[in-house]
C-alpha positions in Angstrom: -7.8 -10.2 12.4 -8.6 -5.8 13.3 -8.4 -2.3 12.6 -6.1 -1.0 15.1 -5.8 2.5 14.0 -6.9 4.7 11.1 -4.3 7.1 10.3 -4.3 10.5 8.1 -1.9 13.7 7.6 -1.9 17.0 6.8 0.4 18.3 4.2 3.6 19.8 5.2 6.4 21.5 3.7 9.7 19.7 3.8 13.1 19.7 2.0 13.2 16.2 1.1 10.4 15.9 -1.9 10.4 16.6 -5.5 6.6 17.7 -5.1 6.0 20.9 -7.3 5.2 22.6 -3.9 7.7 20.7 -1.7 4.7 19.3 0.3 4.3 15.8 1.7 1.5 13.7 3.6 3.6 11.2 4.7 3.3 12.0 8.2 0.3 10.1 9.4 -1.3 10.1 12.5 -3.9 7.8 14.1 -7.5 9.5 14.7 -10.5 8.8 16.5 -13.7 8.2 15.6 -15.5 7.2 12.3 -13.5 8.0 9.2 -14.8 7.7 5.6 -13.6 5.6 3.0 -14.5 6.3 -0.6 -12.9 6.1 -4.1 -11.2 9.2 -4.9 -11.0 9.2 -8.8 -8.4 8.4 -11.2 -4.6 9.2 -10.7 -3.5 12.4 -11.5 -6.7 14.0 -10.1 -8.2 12.0 -7.4 -6.3 12.1 -4.2 -6.5 9.9 -0.9 -9.2 7.6 -0.6 -9.3 8.4 3.1 -11.4 11.3 4.4 -9.1 13.7 6.0 -5.9 12.5 4.9 -3.4 14.8 2.4 -2.1 13.6 -0.5 0.0 16.1 -2.1 1.9 14.0 -4.9 -0.8 13.1 -7.4 2.0 12.0 -10.0 2.8 9.1 -8.0 0.8 8.7 -5.3 -3.3 8.7 -4.7 -6.4 7.2 -7.2 -8.6 4.5 -7.3 -6.2 1.8 -7.5 -3.8 3.5 -4.9 -6.7 4.7 -2.3 -5.8 3.3 0.6 -2.6 1.8 1.9 -2.4 -0.7 4.8 0.5 -1.7 7.1 0.5 -4.4 9.6 1.5 -3.9 13.1 3.3 -6.9 13.2 5.9 -5.5 10.4 6.4 -2.4 12.2 6.8 -4.4 15.3 9.7 -6.4 13.3 11.1 -2.8 12.3 11.0 -1.8 15.6 13.4 -4.7 16.9 15.5 -4.1 13.9 16.0 -0.4 14.7 16.0 -0.4 18.0 13.3 2.3 18.0 9.3 2.6 18.4 7.4 3.2 15.3 3.9 4.3 15.9 0.9 3.0 14.0 1.1 5.5 10.8 4.9 5.6 10.9 5.4 4.5 7.5 2.7 6.8 6.3 0.2 3.6 6.0 -3.4 4.9 6.3 -4.7 1.9 7.9 -2.4 -0.5 10.9 -3.7 -3.8 10.7 -3.6 -6.7 13.5 -3.6 -10.5 12.7 -3.6 -9.9 9.3 -0.7 -11.0 6.8 -0.8 -7.5 4.5 2.2 -8.3 2.7 1.2 -12.3 2.1 -2.0 -10.9 0.7 -3.2 -11.7 -2.4 -3.7 -9.6 -5.6 -7.0 -8.9 -5.9 -7.9 -9.9 -2.2 -11.1 -8.6 -0.6 -11.4 -7.1 2.9 -14.9 -6.1 4.6 -13.8 -3.7 7.8 -16.7 -3.0 9.8 -20.0 -3.3 8.6 -20.0 -1.4 5.7 -16.7 -1.2 3.8 -14.9 -3.4 1.4 -11.1 -2.8 -0.2 -9.3 -4.6 -2.3 -5.4 -5.5 -2.9 -3.7 -3.6 -6.2 -0.1 -4.3 -5.1 2.7 -3.4 -3.0 4.3 0.1 -2.0 7.7 0.9 -3.9 9.4 3.1 -1.6 11.1 6.7 -2.6 13.1 8.9 -1.3 10.8 10.9 0.6 9.7 7.8 2.5 13.6 7.5 3.5 13.6 10.9 4.7 10.9 10.5 6.5 11.9 7.5 8.3 15.4 8.8 9.1 17.4 6.1 8.0 20.5 5.7 5.8 19.8 3.3 2.9 16.3 3.1 3.9 15.1 2.3 0.1 17.4 -0.3 -0.4 16.7 -2.2 3.1 13.1 -1.9 2.9 13.0 -3.5 -0.6 15.1 -6.4 0.6 12.9 -6.8 3.2 9.8 -7.4 0.9 7.4 -6.9 3.3 5.8 -3.7 1.6 2.4 -3.0 3.1 -0.6 -3.3 0.5 -2.3 -0.5 -1.5 -6.2 -0.9 -2.0 -9.0 0.0 -4.1 -12.3 0.8 -2.4 -15.4 -1.3 -3.7 -17.6 -0.6 -1.2 -17.2 2.9 0.0 -18.5 3.5 4.0 -17.2 4.4 7.6 -14.4 2.7 9.5 -12.8 3.5 12.9 -10.1 1.8 15.1 -11.3 -1.6 16.4 -12.9 -2.7 13.3 -12.9 -6.2 12.8 -11.3 -7.1 9.5 -12.9 -10.0 7.4 -11.5 -11.4 4.1 -14.4 -12.3 1.9 -12.9 -13.0 -1.2 -9.2 -14.8 -2.4 -8.3 -15.3 -5.6 -6.8 -18.8 -6.4 -4.0 -17.4 -8.7 -1.5 -17.3 -5.7 0.0 -13.9 -6.5 0.7 -11.9 -3.6 1.8 -8.7 -2.8 5.1 -9.9 -1.9 5.8 -11.4 -5.0 4.5 -8.6 -6.8 6.8 -6.4 -5.3 9.7 -8.6 -5.6 9.0 -9.0 -9.4 8.6 -4.8 -9.1 11.8 -4.7 -7.6 14.7 -7.2 -7.1 13.7 -10.3 -9.1 12.2 -9.0 -12.5 12.2 -12.6 -14.2 9.1 -13.1 -12.0 7.0 -10.4 -13.8 5.3 -12.9 -16.1 3.6 -14.9 -13.2 2.3 -11.5 -12.1 0.0 -11.6 -15.2 -2.0 -14.2 -13.2 -3.5 -11.8 -11.1 -4.9 -10.0 -14.2 -6.9 -6.8 -14.0 -6.9 -6.8 -10.2 -3.4 -5.8 -10.5 -3.0 -2.0 -10.3 -3.0 -1.0 -13.8 0.6 0.3 -14.0 2.0 -3.1 -12.3 0.0 -5.0 -14.9 1.1 -2.4 -17.7 5.0 -3.1 -16.5 4.6 -6.9 -16.4 2.7 -7.1 -19.4 5.6 -5.0 -21.3 8.3 -7.5 -19.6 6.5 -10.1 -21.6 6.3 -8.7 -25.2 9.7 -7.7 -24.8 11.7 -11.0 -23.4 8.6 -13.7 -23.8 7.1 -15.9 -21.1 9.3 -18.9 -19.2 8.5 -22.0 -21.1 5.6 -23.5 -19.1 4.6 -20.0 -17.9 
């Protein structure tokens, strides 16, 4: 398992975002050399965790629990075959493009060591938006991406440091609850009845995802035996 690329984007003005200044940093490209990764601070004030990467809409992106976004190269390759076009590393606005790592199959709370210093923890899947759809340039993309159920993973920074393309990725901790990124994503999007199961991941979940699952259980209750 290794890191194929570290991708960053600069703020660009576009006509397809509802960010107040009309800016987005979704167009990310691979960069060479060492890149600093650190916790950026609370959502709404902290931006991204990858140095040099623009996170423009702090209402929905960035913050400690969405500090880094990772996508498996294997998933990009699968989309290439389906769409019939090339998708470079960073094409989905991801900071990290990995190889040999089942990103969407990772457990919430799973920890990865990248290189010698950085440790990241999986928090939730990525919910697609219209900015993502316009960036990819595919009609019906939000529904199509959701149906695929391979959203990639947001991560928080447990141990900061520097990373670079080619660094090895090691899974250093795997919880025993069985709540994967893919399951959490389905629970939040197409299979809401799964939300009670998501609570098994506890506080490792992104706080917003945890609150949503708690609200569902408070309203509808947990299934018998759940």
